[in-house]
Backbone as a ProteinNet text record, in pm:
[ID]
protein_1_A
[PRIMARY]
QVQLVESGGGQVQAGGSLRLSCAASGSISSIYVMRWYRQAPGNQREVVAMILSSGVTNYADSVKGRFTISRDNAKNTLYLQMNSLKPEDTAVYYCNTWKGDWGQGTQVTVSP
[TERTIARY]
2699.7	2693.6	2597.9	2514.5	2420.5	2439.7	2407.3	2404.5	2263	2253.4	2125.1	2107.4	1989.8	1960.4	1829.5	1839.2	1719.7	1655.4	1524.6	1451.1	1326	1259	1132.7	1139.1	1260	1271	1217.5	1208	1159.2	1126.9	1055.4	1017.4	866.7	823.5	680.7	654.8	530.9	493.2	465.3	475.6	445	304.9	294.7	168.4	154.9	245.9	241.1	301.7	306.2	355.6	454.2	543.5	636.2	656.3	688	721	858.7	951.1	1085.9	1098	1178.8	1208.2	1358	1397	1537.5	1544.8	1593.4	1602.4	1738.2	1735.9	1859.2	1896.4	2026	2073.6	2057.9	2030.7	2011.8	1899.3	1884.8	1777.2	1793.6	1682.6	1687.3	1616.8	1564.6	1484.4	1564.1	1693.4	1775.3	1850.3	1827.2	1893.9	1821.6	1891.3	1826.7	1765.8	1843.3	1797.2	1822.1	1720.8	1736.8	1686.2	1751.3	1718.7	1710.7	1638	1641.1	1709	1804.4	1872.3	1842.7	1870.3	1865.9	1976.2	2016.9	2119	2085.3	2061.3	2035.3	2167.2	2174.4	2298.8	2343	2469.2	2524.1	2491.9	2413.7	2374.4	2439.2	2443.2	2490.2	2381.3	2423.7	2327.8	2253.2	2121.2	2040.6	1948.4	1921.2	1829.4	1686.6	1612.5	1472.4	1381.8	1412	1327.4	1407.9	1367.7	1431.8	1325.7	1360.6	1270.4	1353.1	1308.5	1375.2	1320.4	1390.2	1342.3	1209	1180.4	1052.7	937.8	971.1	868.5	853	922.2	918.5	981.1	917	963.5	988.9	1068.5	1093.6	1121.1	1083.7	1092.5	1155.6	1218.6	1262.9	1139	1149.1	1034.4	983.4	1073.7	1037	948.5	943.7	865.1	753.7	745.4	641.5	503.4	422.4	286.9	275.7	390.9	388.9	457.8	560.6	637.1	609	613.9	596.9	703.7	781.6	881.8	823.4	857.3	811.1	913.4	902.8	993	913.6	947.2	886.7	998.5	1008.4	1117.3	1109.1	988.4	973.6	1031.1	1025.2	1076.7	1214.3	1266.7	1397.3	1402.1	1295.7	1282.9	1238.4	1300.1	1264.8	1191.5	1091.3	1012.8	1009.4	981.8	953.1	840.5	721.7	608	612.5	616.6	628.1	505.1	428.5	308.4	324.3	238.5	238.8	379.4	443.4	582.3	595.8	709.2	739.7	870	890	1017	1139.3	1127.3	1241.5	1270.8	1186	1215.3	1308.4	1337.4	1426.6	1564.4	1609.7	1737.5	1762.2	1882.5	1910.8	1880.3	1803.1	1760.8	1838.3	1888.6	1969.6	1910.3	1920.9	1887.8	2017.7	2004.4	2122.9	2087.2	2185.7	2168.5	2259.2	2228.2	2305.8	2448.6	2474.9	2611.6	2691.6	2630.2	2704.7	2691.6	2594.5	2571.2	2491.3	2526.6	2458.8	2422.3	2312.3	2278.6	2340.6	2312.4	2371.7	2288.1	2167.5	2081.6	1985.8	1875	1777.3	1733.5	1727.2	1699.1	1549.9	1513	1375.4	1376.9	1297.3	1288.4	1142.8	1116.5	980.8	975.6	893	881.1	764.5	775.4	670.1	535.8
2496.8	2354.2	2327.9	2224.6	2187.7	2041.7	2006.3	1865.9	1813.7	1691.4	1631.1	1503.3	1486.2	1366.7	1306.3	1185.4	1116	1034.7	1017.9	933.4	882.6	786.8	738.4	604.1	551.2	421.6	311.9	191.3	79.4	-37.3	-132.4	-251.5	-253.7	-271.7	-278.4	-391.4	-431.3	-531.1	-461.7	-538.1	-484.4	-423.6	-307.8	-235.5	-131.9	-135.1	-40.8	93.8	180.9	317.4	354.1	442.7	504.2	649.4	731.1	870.4	898.8	928.7	962.3	1112.9	1150.4	1290.7	1312.9	1431	1470.4	1609	1613.6	1739.1	1803.2	1930	2003.2	2090.7	2111.6	2190.1	2338.9	2378.6	2518.7	2536.4	2658.3	2690.7	2618.2	2565.1	2499.7	2583.4	2698.2	2776.2	2820.4	2839.4	2884.7	2770.7	2649.6	2536	2503.9	2518.7	2512.5	2376.3	2271.1	2135.6	2045.9	1970.9	1865.2	1735.1	1627.5	1497	1388	1286.4	1159.5	1058	985.8	876.8	748.7	636.6	509.3	417.7	327.1	231.2	95.1	0	-137.2	-213.6	-320.5	-398.5	-443.6	-417.7	-458.8	-366.7	-261.7	-168.1	-32.4	44.4	182	269.3	378.6	474.7	539	549.5	605.8	715.5	811.2	918.8	866.5	898.1	859.1	975.9	1092	1208.4	1333.9	1442.4	1570.6	1679.4	1787.8	1901.3	2028.5	2123.6	2252.9	2346.6	2455	2553.2	2612.9	2606.8	2656.9	2560.8	2437.9	2336.9	2238.5	2261.9	2169	2036.5	1926.3	1794.6	1705.1	1602.8	1503.1	1370.8	1260.5	1129.4	1026.8	928	813.1	739.6	680.1	609.3	499.9	439.4	326.3	365.7	494.4	537.5	635.8	675.4	770.5	718.7	807.4	769.7	704.3	667.8	603.5	688.6	761.2	843.3	991.4	1068.3	1213.2	1281.4	1367.5	1446.6	1584.1	1634.5	1767.9	1829	1958.7	2027.2	2129.4	2142.6	2241.6	2335.9	2447.4	2541	2597.6	2611.1	2665.4	2569	2440.6	2339.3	2288.6	2341.7	2297.8	2146.8	2093.6	1949	1908.2	1803.8	1742.2	1611.8	1579.2	1458.5	1369.7	1242.3	1150.2	1058.3	1081.4	994.5	877.9	758.2	638.5	551	533.2	450.2	329.8	232.3	111.5	54.1	39.4	-5.6	-147.4	-171.4	-300.3	-353.8	-484	-538.6	-476.5	-439.3	-379.9	-236.4	-180.5	-49.2	-60.8	-183.8	-204.6	-146.4	-59.1	9.9	101.8	156.6	268.2	395.9	482.5	606.9	724	809	923.7	1052.1	1159.7	1290.3	1364	1459.5	1522.5	1663.6	1752.3	1885	1897.2	1993.6	2008.9	2052.8	2096.6	2135.9	2017.1	1899.7	1781.2	1739.2	1795.3	1750.6	1620.9	1528	1398.6	1367.7	1297.2	1242.5	1104.9	1042.6	912.2	798	827.4	726	663.4	613	540.7	416.5	303.4	176.6	158.4	120.5	83.7	-61	-143.6	-284.4	-319.5	-372.1	-407.6	-558.7	-624.8	-769.9	-807.2	-922.1	-962.6	-986.7
1862.7	1888.8	2004.6	1988.8	2093.5	2127.5	2249.5	2290.3	2271.6	2221.8	2189.7	2270.6	2326.5	2405.8	2357.3	2300.5	2252.5	2364.2	2354	2446.7	2378.2	2442.4	2389.6	2320	2305.1	2241.8	2332.4	2277.2	2354.7	2265.5	2321.9	2246.5	2228.9	2105.3	2074.9	1977	1966.2	1866.4	1733.9	1627.3	1495.2	1494.3	1432.2	1427.8	1536.5	1632.2	1743.1	1708.9	1808.7	1790.2	1899.6	1865.5	1960.9	1920.7	2019.6	1992.1	2048.2	1960.8	2002.3	2024.6	2121.3	2147.8	2142.9	2104.6	2101.6	2164.4	2287.4	2360.2	2335.3	2298.9	2273.2	2391.6	2409.7	2523.9	2501.1	2377.5	2345.5	2246.4	2201.2	2109.5	1976.5	1925.6	1794.4	1687.8	1726.1	1632.4	1510.2	1529.2	1417.1	1347.1	1393	1330.1	1200.5	1088.5	958.5	928.8	955	926.1	1046.7	1081.6	1180.6	1119.3	1155	1096.5	1202	1170.7	1242	1149.6	1205.5	1137.7	1215.1	1151.4	1221.7	1167.7	1255	1215.9	1274.7	1187.3	1227.8	1228.6	1305.4	1311.6	1172.8	1141.8	1014.1	899	927.4	820.5	841.6	733.7	745.1	805.7	865.6	919.3	802.6	815.2	707.5	759.3	672.8	708	705	807.8	817.3	780.5	837.2	814.3	841.9	778.5	801.8	809.2	880	890.7	887	806.1	798.5	906	927.6	1024.8	980.4	851.6	798.3	824.9	862.2	884.9	771.4	661.8	549.7	592.1	553.7	593.3	472.3	495.7	392.7	461.5	394.4	456.4	362.2	421.9	343.7	294.1	176.6	120.5	214.6	286.4	372.2	490.2	522.5	639.2	603.7	477	436	470.3	528.1	564.8	700.8	760.1	891.3	997.9	960.1	1055.2	1031	1138.8	1128.8	1212.6	1149.1	1219.3	1250.9	1367.7	1405.3	1500.3	1518.2	1608.8	1688.2	1815.3	1902.6	1945	1877.6	1905.8	2047.3	2100.4	2235.9	2340.4	2309.5	2402.1	2360.4	2250.5	2199.3	2181.5	2123.9	2111.7	1971.6	1922.7	1795.3	1826.7	1746.3	1769.7	1645	1669.9	1560.9	1607.7	1551.9	1580.9	1483.1	1535.9	1453.1	1474	1369.1	1373	1280.8	1298.6	1214.2	1202.1	1315.8	1316.3	1263.8	1197.5	1138.8	1197.9	1195.6	1246.7	1179.9	1053.5	983.3	1028.3	1114	1172.8	1293.5	1334.2	1447.9	1419.7	1508.1	1489.7	1608.8	1613.5	1703.3	1626.4	1686.9	1622.5	1683.7	1594.3	1633.4	1577.2	1654.1	1597.9	1564.7	1476.4	1417.8	1372.3	1380.8	1321.9	1199.9	1117.3	993.7	1021.7	1145.1	1180.6	1234.2	1236.9	1275.8	1420.1	1493.1	1629.7	1627.4	1716.8	1725.2	1869.6	1885.1	2014.4	2032	2146.3	2176.2	2120.1	2078.5	2020	2119.1	2065.5	2145.9	2068.2	2136.2	2070.6	2050.2	1929.2	1896.5	1849.2	1913.7	1876.5	1849.1	1729.8	1690.1	1669.6	1746.4	1736.4	1645.3	1577.1	1481.1	1550.3
[MASK]
++++++++++++++++++++++++++++++++++++++++++++++++++++++++++++++++++++++++++++++++++++++++++++++++++++++++++++++++

């Protein structure tokens, strides 16, 4: 089990970019799957992107071509580069491991 701490959220205008980070308290090199989720007010939490320990990635259709997930095993950190942000990307973003570890979330707000 690892503790996860997200950072990098904030408020941007539509079309802008943000880079989220998720720092783990221990090694992530052996963590098979890591994911970014988001939850907007009144909505269920949804998967945004996932990355395997092999580096294979997958994305929700709504963010394909705009978001990039990556992991730096040497720094025990997961990233989410978000470009061409839209107001509908506004949500609290969480990182997660396949073993059920969650961070506290970081707020992303995109204004029109």
